[in-house]
N, C-alpha and C positions, 0 to 999 in steps of 0.2 A: 504493500500500500504506500509506503514511503516513496517508492520509485514513481508511482502514479502521481502523487502530489507534486513532486518537483518537475515532473515532465509536463504536466498540464498547467503549471504556474505561469507559463509564458502567454497563455491565451486570456489576456485581460483586456478591458475595454479601451485602455489608453494606448494601445499599440497602433501602428500604421495599418490601414486596411489591406486586405489581400490585393495583390496587383491586378488591376483591371486595364488591359491594354486595348480593348476594343477589337472588333473583327471576329470572323468565324474561322475556327481551326479545323482542319481535316487531316487525318493521319491513318496509316495502316498499323501503327505501333501502339494500339491502345488509346487511351484518352490523353491528348496533349494537355499541358498545363501551363498556366500563366503564374509566374512566381516573382517575388521581389529579387531574390538571390538565386542564381543558377550556377551550380558547380559542374564544370565539364571534366569528368573524370570520376573515379570511384575507389581511390586508394586512401592512403594516410592523409593526404592534403584535404580531400573531400570531407573526411571525418572531422578534421580540425576546424575547417570553416563552419561546418554544421554545428559542432558543439559550441564554438565561440559565438555564433549568431544566436543560438538559444540562450546562452548565458547572458547575453546583453539584452535580450527581450524579444527577439523575433519569434513568431509562432512557427511550429513545424511546417504548416501548410504554406508558409511564405518562402520556403526554401525547397529547391529541387536539385537532386543529385542526378545528373544526366550521364548514365554509364551502364555497363553490363552487369556488374557484380553487386549483389546486396551485402556482401561481406567485404568490408574495407581492408581487411588484412590478408585477403586471399593471395594476391600477387607477391607481397613481401614474404609471406609464410612459405610459399613454394620456393622462392629463391633461397631463403634461409635453410630450408630442408636440403635443397640441392647442394649447398655449400657445407652442410654439417655445422652451421653456425649455432652456437649455444648462448652467447652473450652479445649485446649490442656494443657498438663503438661509442654510443652516446653515454651520457652520465645521468645523474639522479634527477636533474630538472627536466629532462626530456621524457615526457609521458603525455597521456591523452586526456587527462582531466582539463577542464577549461582554464583553471588557474594553476600556477606552478606549485603553490603550497596546498597541502603537504607534498613534499617531493616524493619521488618513487622510493628513494632510500628510506625515508621516514615511514612510508606505508609498509615497505617490506620488513623493516625492523619491528614494527608493531605486530604485523601478522605472524612473525616467527618468534616473537618475544626474545629477540636477539639484537644487541646493539651493534653488531659487527657492520651492517650496512652504513650506520651513522659514522662510525669510526673511519671506514674506508672512504666515505664521502668527503670527510674533512681533508683527506690527502688526494682527492680526485682519483680514487682507485676503485670506485664502485661503478659497475656497468650493469644495467638491468638485464636479467636473463631473458632470452627470447620467449620461453614459455610464459614467464611472468608478465612481460609487457603485452604479449598477445592476449593473455587473459584479461588484462585491464581494458585494452582496446575493444575486445569483444563485448565486455560488460557495458562499457560506455555506449557503444553503438546500440546494443539491445535495449538498455534502459531509456535511451532518448529517442527511440523509434526511428533510427537511421534507415533501416531497410524499407520502411513504409514510404520514405521520401525519395527512393531511387526511381527515376522516371525512364520509361521507354524500353529498358533492357538491352539497348544496343549502343555502340559507340556513336558519338557525335561526329559527323563528317564535315559539316559546314556551319559556320557562324556568320550570320548576316546582320549588319547594322541597319536598323530601321529608324527613320527620323522622327516618327511619332506625329503629334504628341500622344503620350510622353515618349521620349527616346528610349529604345529598348533593343534587344537582340532576339532574332528568331533562330532557333536551332534545328538543324536537319540531320538525319542519319546519312549513311553513305549512299543510299538510294534516293536521296532528296525527299524523303517523307518527313513531314514536320513532326518534331518531338515536343516542342513547347516554346515559350517565350519568357524572357526574364529582363528585368530592368537593369540589373547589375550582374556581371558574369566573371567567374574566376576560372582560368584555364589551368586545371590541375591534371595534366595529361601524363605525368610521369616521365620516365626515361625514353630515349629512342631505342631502336633495336640493339641486340647484342652485337658487340664489335668483333670483327675478325680482320684486323688490319693487314694490308700487304700480302705477303706470301701465304698467310693463314687463310685469308679470304679466297685466294686462288685454289688452295687445297680443299677448302670447304665446298667450292663449286665443282670440283673434279669428282665424278661419280666413283672413281677408283680409290679415293682417299677420304671422302667427306665423312664417312661413318667413324673414322678414327681421329678426327679433329673436332673437338667440342669446346663449348664455353664452360667456364667454372660455374656459371649460374644455371647451367642445364643439368638435368638428371644424368647420373653416370655411375659406373661401377668399376672399381679397380680390381684386378685379378692378382692374387698372390703369385709372385715370381715374374710378373710383368715388369716392363721398364717404360716409364712415362716421363715425358717432358712437360713441366708446368711452366708456362710463360708468364712473366711479370713478377713484381715484388711488392704489390699492394696487398691489402688485407684479404682479398679473395684468393690470391695466389698462395699466401702463407697458410690459409685454411686448408688449401688443397695439398700443400706439402705434408701437413699432419695427417690428412685423410689417406693419402697414398701410403705413408709409412705404416699407419694403423692397419692397412689391408695386407701388409707384408709384401708390397711392391717396391721397386726401386724408383726413386724420384730424382729427376735431374731438374734442378731449379734454374731456369734460363732467364737471365735478365740482361737488359742493355746497359742499365745504369751501374757503373762500378761502385758507386757510393750511395746506396739507397738510404733514405732517411727514416728514422723512427719518429712517429708523431701520434700522440694519444687520440686526437680527433682528426677528422678529414681535412680541416684547415686549422691554422694556428688558433689557440684558445682565445686570443684577444679579439678575434673576429666573430665570436659568439655573443658579444654584448653590443648594446646600442652604440657606444662610442667607437668601438672597432668597426662596426658596419658603416657608421658615418664617415670615418676616415677612409675606408675602402671606397665609398661612393665619391670621395673627393678626387680620386684618380680619374684619368681619362679612360674611355672605354677600352682603348688598346692596352693601356697599362693594366687595367683590371684583367683582361684576357691573358696577358703575359704572366701576371702574378698567379692566376688560377692554374695555368699550364705548369708552372713550376711547383706550386704547393700541393697540387693533386696528383703529382707524378710519382706513382709507386711508393707511397708512404704506408706504413702499417704501425699499429701500436705494439708495445712490448707485452707479450703474454707469457706467463710462467709455463703453462702447459705446452705451448708451442716450442719454447726453447728446450725443454726437457726432451720432447719427442725428437726434435731435430738432432740433438746431441746423441741420443740413443740410436737414431737412424744412421748417423755417420759411423758410429762404432760397429754397427751391424752391416755396413756396406750398402745401406738402403737410401742414402742421401748424399748428393754431391751438387755443387754449384757450378754453373757455367756462365761466363759473361761474354756476350757477343750476340750474333744474329744467325738465324737459319737462312740459308740461301736457296735451298731446294727441298721439297717434300714430295716423295713418290712412293708407290707401293713397294713393300719389301718383305723378306721372309718372316719377320716377326710381326708384320703389320704395315710398318712404314720404314723407309730408309730416308735419312735426312743428311744434308750437307751443312756443316756448322763452321762459321768463320769467327774465331775468337776476337775479343775486343782488342783494338790497336794491333791487328795482325793481318797479313795477307794470306796466311796459311788457311787451308780448308780441310776439315776433318769429316769423315763419313762414318755413320754408325746407325744401327737398327734400334727402333723403339716399338713398343706396342701401340702407343697412342700419344696424342698431344692435347693438353688442356690449356685453354687460353684464359688467363686472368686479366683480360684486356678491357673489361668493363662494357660500357654502352656507347653507342654512337652519340656524340655530343651535338652534332649539327641539328639545329631546329628544323631544317629542311627535310630531315629524315622522318619527321612526324607529319603524315599527310594533312591533318587538320591545320597545323601551323603553316605548312607550305602553301596551302590554298589561301589562307588568310593573308599571307605576305604577298602573294601574287595578285589577289583581288583588290586589296586596299593599299598597296604600295607601303606596307609596313617596312620600316628600315631594317635591313639586315647587313651585318658586317662580319666577315670571317665566319659566315654560316651561323651566326647567333643574332637573335632579334635584339635590337637596341631598345630595350624597355626603359621607361622613366625610373627615376630613383624611388618612386612610390610603387614600382612594379607594374605601372600602367603600360598598355600597348598602344603606342602612337600609330596612326592618328585617330584611332577609334575610341580611346579612353577619354571620358569626360567626367567632370565633378558630379554631374547629376545622373550619370549612367556609366558606371565604371566597367572597364574591361582590363583585368589584371592577369598575371602569370605567377605561378609558384612552382617550387621544385627545382630540378637541375636546370631548367630553362630560364630560371630567374637568378641563378647564382652569379651572374655578371653584376648584380646589384646587391644581393644578400648572399655573401660567399658560402654560407652554410645552408643554402636554400633547400638542399635535398636531404637534410637531417630533420628529425622530429622537432628539434629546437627551432631550426630555420623555418620550417613549415608553419609552426605555431606563430612565430614572429610575423610572417607575411599574412597569415589568416587574421591575426588581431588588427593589423594595420588596415587591411581591406575592409573587414566588417566595421571597424571604427569609422572609416570613411563613408560606408553605406548608412550607418546610423545617422551621421550628420546630414547626408544628402536627403534622407527620408524624414528627418525631424522626429526620430523615434524617441519616445519616452523610455529611457533605459530602465531595465529591471532594477528594483530597489536593492540596496546593498544586502539587506537581510535575506531577501529571496535568493540572491546570487550565492551568499554564504551557505544557505540551506542546501542549494543544489550541489555546490562543491563538496561540502562535508558529507552529504548523503551518498554521493558517488564514491567518495574516499572510503567511507565505512563499508560499502559493499565491495569495493576493491580489496580491502584488507581481508574481509571474510572469504572472498574468492581465492586470494593468494594462499590462504591456509590449506587449500585443497590441492595446491600445486607443489610438486617436489622441488626443493630448493636447488637452484642451478649453481654450480661451482663458479666462484669468481676467479678470473685468470690474470687480472692485471697485477 
């Protein structure tokens, strides 16, 4: 009953009315909807915009999640499973309750009756476990009725600016069937496709080799006695080193960078607060891209378990490092034969491997996402070095307006918010966007007592749910 009370508390008389944009809607995808806030995408970002909007006083029926999945953790959960990931890279403040307090470490400590998460948090050595943070996200989505606000059940293919009045956006699927309309829109479309750069892309396109060249984020199985190349030195690659050794297979850790950096977070910690983000936005667009290229290049946090496994793997002959590049990949007696050119050498070595796992992340080009490519082509959205030049408030020019916002979040917005693809960064962008919408709509914000009740109610239920989850080992 408590969940019902704080869920329905948003539906009070002093809220803005349901969006009424005029005109008759027709669709083959169920009932199209007019909403004040439309979120294009169905992952972490969508959930954070939704919870933030309810927290500030919007009703559920004023928000539409335009996407395929009613479960906002589905995509991330699959990637984490494929990686064998057990803890997040994020820290205690990164979680799915509308406000930051209580932190995840505080809730975890209360649930376990164990102060260890609090002590680790003081030294920035607490990372939420994947099962625990997924439990919280699932609970928040269920208690706030997220699934009921997912509209259409298909991907948005087109976003069309309508002059109004009032100004708004019409959203269509890939087949140009109308899904609905919204006055303000957030593009939360996630990452681009998995990246297979250079020679790995050519091998992936070759029918004779494609099945033995896969991405770290794809499902895979290592075979005992096999020999695998794991490409990269970032967190996904380091995960795969450990997975390969655990399976009793030999891992060749291949990297181009002779001096990979250890970094707790995906960008320097100073860029996770407002002053750091403001300083980052003070750089030119090119300077920001250059900085991101450097800071996001093959960094990983220090993990106790990984170090121990790699040390054991070396002793057992299951782990070795190679610095350089592959120059050719072809079918071979063990599965593949590769030519390897060591770093700073003209020499070429040939050897056989069972398969190759690419920890090369995702394609960062905005043009790799069809919806964004169409938007750029249709409305002359500025694009430089294959990234959309969004405004410092994450607005998409020339379509973004104060009275009808169009914003981006996630990796596509990290040219403005450098940690934009983390839970903390997504929450930062969601808060700024919803705050702008509140001002544009003249919303009477939910009273402080009601917000506190909602936050503490969700926190209590999270604590109760965490007690049912086996504690994840901390690795920092």
